[in-house]
C-alpha positions in Angstrom: 105.6 76.4 90.7 109.4 76.0 90.2 109.3 72.5 91.7 106.7 71.5 89.0 109.4 72.2 86.4 112.1 70.1 88.1 111.7 67.0 86.0 112.1 69.1 82.8 115.2 70.6 84.1 117.1 67.5 85.1 119.0 67.4 81.8 119.2 71.2 81.3 122.8 72.5 81.6 123.2 74.7 84.7 123.4 77.4 85.7 120.8 79.1 83.8 118.4 82.1 84.2 114.7 81.1 84.2 112.1 83.7 83.2 108.4 83.3 83.7 107.0 85.5 81.0 103.4 84.9 82.1 104.2 86.5 85.5 106.0 89.3 83.7 102.9 90.0 81.6 100.7 90.1 84.7 103.2 92.5 86.3 103.4 94.8 83.3 99.6 94.9 83.0 99.2 95.8 86.7 101.8 98.6 86.3 100.4 100.0 83.1 96.8 100.1 84.4 97.9 101.7 87.7 99.9 104.4 85.9 97.2 105.0 83.3 94.7 106.0 86.0 96.6 109.2 86.4 98.0 109.5 82.9 101.5 108.8 84.1 104.2 107.8 81.5 106.5 104.8 82.5 109.9 104.3 81.0 111.5 100.9 81.7 115.0 101.2 83.3 116.9 98.9 80.9 119.8 98.5 83.4 117.7 96.1 85.4 117.5 93.5 82.5 118.2 94.0 78.8 117.2 90.4 77.8 115.7 90.6 74.4 112.5 88.7 74.9 111.8 90.7 78.1 112.4 94.0 76.2 110.0 92.8 73.5 107.2 92.2 76.0 107.8 95.5 77.8 107.7 97.4 74.5 104.5 95.7 73.5 102.9 96.9 76.7 103.6 100.5 75.7 106.4 101.4 78.0 109.3 103.7 77.0 113.0 103.1 77.6 115.2 104.7 80.2 118.8 104.2 79.2 122.1 104.8 81.0 124.6 104.0 78.2 124.9 104.4 74.5 124.6 100.7 74.0 121.3 100.7 75.9 120.0 103.3 73.6 121.1 101.1 70.7 119.4 98.1 72.2 116.2 100.0 72.7 116.1 101.2 69.1 116.9 97.7 67.9 114.0 96.3 70.0 111.8 99.0 68.3 111.2 101.4 71.2 110.2 104.6 69.5 112.9 107.3 69.7 110.4 109.8 71.1 110.0 107.4 74.1 113.7 106.9 74.8 115.4 108.9 77.7 119.2 108.9 78.0 120.4 109.3 81.7 123.7 108.7 83.3 126.4 110.8 84.9 129.1 110.0 82.4 127.9 110.1 78.8 130.7 109.9 76.2 130.8 112.2 73.1 130.2 109.1 70.9 127.2 108.0 73.0 125.7 111.5 72.8 126.3 111.9 69.1 124.6 108.5 68.5 121.6 109.6 70.5 121.4 112.9 68.7 121.6 111.1 65.4 118.5 109.2 66.3 116.5 112.1 67.7 115.7 110.6 71.1 113.2 112.2 73.4 115.4 113.7 76.1 118.9 113.7 77.7 118.8 113.9 81.5 121.8 116.2 82.3 123.7 115.8 85.5 126.4 118.6 85.4 127.2 122.0 83.9 129.9 120.6 81.9 127.7 117.9 80.4 125.2 120.6 79.4 128.0 122.5 77.6 129.2 119.3 75.7 125.7 118.3 74.5 125.1 121.8 73.3 128.4 121.8 71.4 127.8 118.4 69.8 124.2 119.3 68.9 125.5 122.5 67.2 127.8 120.4 65.1 124.8 118.4 63.9 122.7 121.7 63.5 120.2 120.2 65.9 118.4 121.3 69.1 118.6 118.7 71.8 115.9 118.3 74.4 117.3 118.1 77.9 116.0 117.7 81.5 118.0 118.7 84.5 118.6 115.9 86.9 118.3 117.6 90.3 119.9 116.1 93.4 117.1 116.8 95.9 119.0 115.6 99.0 116.3 113.2 100.0 117.3 110.0 101.9 115.9 106.9 100.3 116.5 104.8 103.4 118.0 102.0 101.4 121.5 100.5 101.1 124.2 103.1 100.8 125.3 101.6 97.5 122.0 102.1 95.9 121.2 105.6 97.3 121.5 108.3 94.6 119.7 111.4 95.9 121.9 112.8 98.6 124.5 115.6 98.1 127.3 113.1 98.9 126.3 111.0 95.8 127.8 111.6 92.4 124.5 112.0 90.7 122.7 115.1 89.7 122.9 118.9 90.0 122.8 120.3 93.5 120.2 122.9 94.4 122.8 125.5 95.1 124.1 125.1 91.5 120.8 126.0 89.8 121.4 129.8 89.4 124.6 129.1 87.5 123.0 126.3 85.4 120.2 128.7 84.3 122.7 131.3 83.4 124.6 128.7 81.3 121.4 127.5 79.6 120.7 131.1 78.3 123.9 130.8 76.2 123.2 127.3 74.9 121.4 127.9 71.7 121.2 124.3 70.7 119.5 123.0 73.8 115.8 123.1 74.8 115.1 122.7 78.5 111.9 120.6 78.7 111.9 119.1 82.1 113.3 118.2 85.5 114.5 114.7 86.6 114.8 113.3 90.0 115.9 109.8 91.3 116.8 109.1 94.8 117.7 105.4 94.9 116.6 101.9 94.4 114.8 99.1 96.4 112.7 101.6 98.4 110.1 99.8 100.5 108.9 102.7 102.6 106.4 104.6 100.5 106.8 107.6 102.8 110.1 108.2 101.2 108.3 109.0 97.9 106.1 111.4 99.8 109.2 113.2 101.0 110.4 113.2 97.3 107.2 114.8 96.1 107.5 117.6 98.7 111.0 118.3 97.6 110.1 118.2 93.9 107.3 120.7 94.7 109.8 123.1 96.2 112.2 122.8 93.4 109.5 123.2 90.8 108.3 126.4 92.6 111.8 127.8 92.3 111.4 127.6 88.5 107.8 128.9 88.6 109.0 131.9 90.5 111.3 132.6 87.6 108.5 132.3 85.1 109.9 128.9 83.8 107.2 126.4 83.3 108.4 123.0 82.1 106.2 120.5 80.3 107.8 117.3 81.7 108.6 116.0 85.2 110.5 112.8 85.8 110.4 111.5 89.3 112.6 108.4 88.8 111.8 105.0 90.0 113.0 103.0 93.0 110.0 101.0 94.0 111.3 97.9 95.8 110.3 94.2 95.7 109.9 91.6 98.4 113.1 89.5 98.2 112.2 87.6 101.5 108.7 86.4 100.4 108.7 86.2 96.6 106.0 83.6 96.5 103.6 85.7 98.5 104.4 89.1 97.0 105.1 88.5 93.3 103.7 91.8 92.1 104.5 95.1 93.8 101.8 97.4 94.9 101.8 99.8 91.9 98.4 101.2 92.9 99.7 102.6 96.2 103.0 103.7 94.6 101.4 105.8 91.9 98.7 107.0 94.3 101.4 108.7 96.5 102.5 110.8 93.6 99.0 111.6 92.5 98.2 112.8 96.0 101.3 114.7 96.9 102.9 115.9 93.6 101.8 119.4 92.5 101.5 118.8 88.7 101.3 121.9 86.7 98.5 122.3 84.0 99.5 120.2 80.9 102.6 118.8 82.6 103.4 115.1 81.8 104.8 113.1 84.8 107.3 110.3 83.9 108.6 107.4 85.9 111.5 105.0 85.4 110.7 101.6 86.9 113.1 98.7 86.4 113.5 96.2 89.3 109.7 96.4 90.2 108.7 95.2 86.7 111.1 92.4 86.2 112.7 91.1 89.4 110.2 88.5 90.4 109.8 86.9 87.0 113.4 85.6 87.1 115.3 83.0 89.1 118.8 81.7 88.8 118.7 77.9 88.6 121.8 76.1 89.7 123.0 72.6 90.5 124.9 71.4 93.7 128.4 70.4 92.8 129.6 69.3 96.2 128.6 69.2 99.9 131.6 70.1 102.2 131.0 69.2 105.8 133.0 71.0 108.5 133.1 71.0 112.3 131.0 74.1 112.5 130.0 75.0 108.9 128.6 73.0 106.1 129.1 74.3 102.5 126.7 73.7 99.6 128.9 74.4 96.6 126.9 75.5 93.5 127.8 75.6 89.9 126.5 79.2 89.9 128.5 82.0 91.4 129.2 85.7 91.5 129.6 85.6 87.7 125.9 84.8 87.4 124.5 86.9 90.4 126.7 89.6 91.9 124.3 91.4 94.2 124.9 89.3 97.4 128.7 89.8 97.0 128.5 93.5 95.9 126.3 94.8 98.6 125.2 91.9 100.8 121.9 91.6 99.1 119.5 88.9 100.2 118.0 86.4 97.8 115.8 83.5 98.9 117.4 80.2 98.1 115.3 77.1 97.6 116.4 73.5 97.1 113.9 72.1 94.6 115.1 68.5 94.8 114.9 67.7 98.5 112.2 67.6 101.2 114.5 66.1 103.9 115.0 67.6 107.3 116.7 71.0 107.4 120.4 71.6 107.7 122.3 74.8 108.0 124.6 75.7 105.1 126.8 78.4 103.7 125.7 78.5 100.1 128.6 79.3 97.9 129.7 79.4 94.3 132.8 77.9 92.5 134.6 81.2 91.7 138.1 81.5 93.1 137.2 84.3 95.5 136.3 84.2 99.2 133.5 86.7 98.6 131.7 84.2 96.2 129.1 83.4 98.7 125.3 83.8 98.2 124.4 83.4 101.9 125.7 82.1 105.2 123.8 80.0 107.8 120.9 79.2 105.5 118.6 76.4 106.6 117.8 74.2 103.6 116.4 70.6 103.3 119.3 68.3 103.5 121.2 68.9 100.3 123.1 66.5 98.2 125.3 66.6 95.0 123.2 67.2 91.9 120.2 68.7 93.7 118.6 71.6 91.8 118.6 75.0 93.6 116.6 78.1 92.8 117.9 81.6 93.7 114.7 83.7 93.6 114.0 87.3 92.5 116.9 87.3 90.0 115.0 88.9 87.1 116.8 92.3 87.9 120.5 93.0 88.2 121.6 89.3 87.6 121.9 88.6 84.0 122.9 92.2 83.1 125.7 92.1 85.7 127.1 88.7 84.6 130.8 88.4 83.8 133.2 85.9 82.3 135.5 86.1 85.4 137.5 82.8 85.6 136.8 82.4 81.9 133.3 81.3 82.8 130.8 80.6 80.1 127.8 82.9 80.0 124.7 81.2 81.4 121.8 80.6 79.1 118.2 81.7 79.6 115.2 79.5 79.7 111.6 80.9 79.3 108.2 79.8 80.4 105.2 81.2 78.7 106.2 82.4 75.2 107.8 81.3 72.0 111.1 83.2 71.7 112.8 81.8 68.6 111.8 84.8 66.3 113.1 87.4 68.8 
């Protein structure tokens, strides 16, 4: 499909982010329908992509917003997500961010430490409000994913450890401006083995039983997100298997009567709808290594440099015989390399290259390092001028 757009892109300034909004609609519809089967509530994890037209579509499909900064809360409100569907997570919320969220009566703060609980209680008291909170519990479940995107082990900075729960509950008895409404869990990102989620369910059941044994029954249960996407075969697996994902939780999670189950999906919803489109600046031939030097770099897509993430790279302009390249960017850093020893059709200056599965954690992580201009976005499938 991307090759079909090649002619229209010949005069488009590169690099740019390309978003297929038609594919995004299909993905959102699949996710919404699969979740609705079990009355599950999905909040979109805005850190994956906060592009305004994308947020507009996600809101129109009825998803809430999962935010990890005050500015994400502001963006969610500006894009007309209802305050009662906005959750504020994150291990380091500032006083200003908390106050802003309190002012707008968001649904819930996911709290990650005793000190954070005390601070929110104090700030809520100053506004004469009662803040709704959930406790983010560190379940010590291994997500079997990259160590940089694992969040549910005791060695990670996220969440309240199980051995801290007695002290936290004693603290909450003194916090008159807080209402504990739920528990929150999130063990990591880009999880491809669904058995990991079964393990999470078992641990959530154990933790919830700890509360039930103390006559504490909570109306909300947030089990996070983390469903992975296929970076290696994006053309074959454009939409994740939401049916199997939600069915795991329906089968193994012990939901209490009247309890609402929440999810926070990000990457799974938006990753495949986006590609980073770049132009080849130079081909540099060496004795053992050929370099394809692109006009996109780590300033447009950081994941390969940050944690050696794989993205499929396609030369849209050439059908010649394959040659092995190191595909690199123009940034003045040796780490500015998208991939090594990649076989591509023989590549020339001005060829157009697509780096696939860039709808999540690409544009949101862009920087102006080397005083680079921010890359534009190009859309297929919707008029966006009014957004």
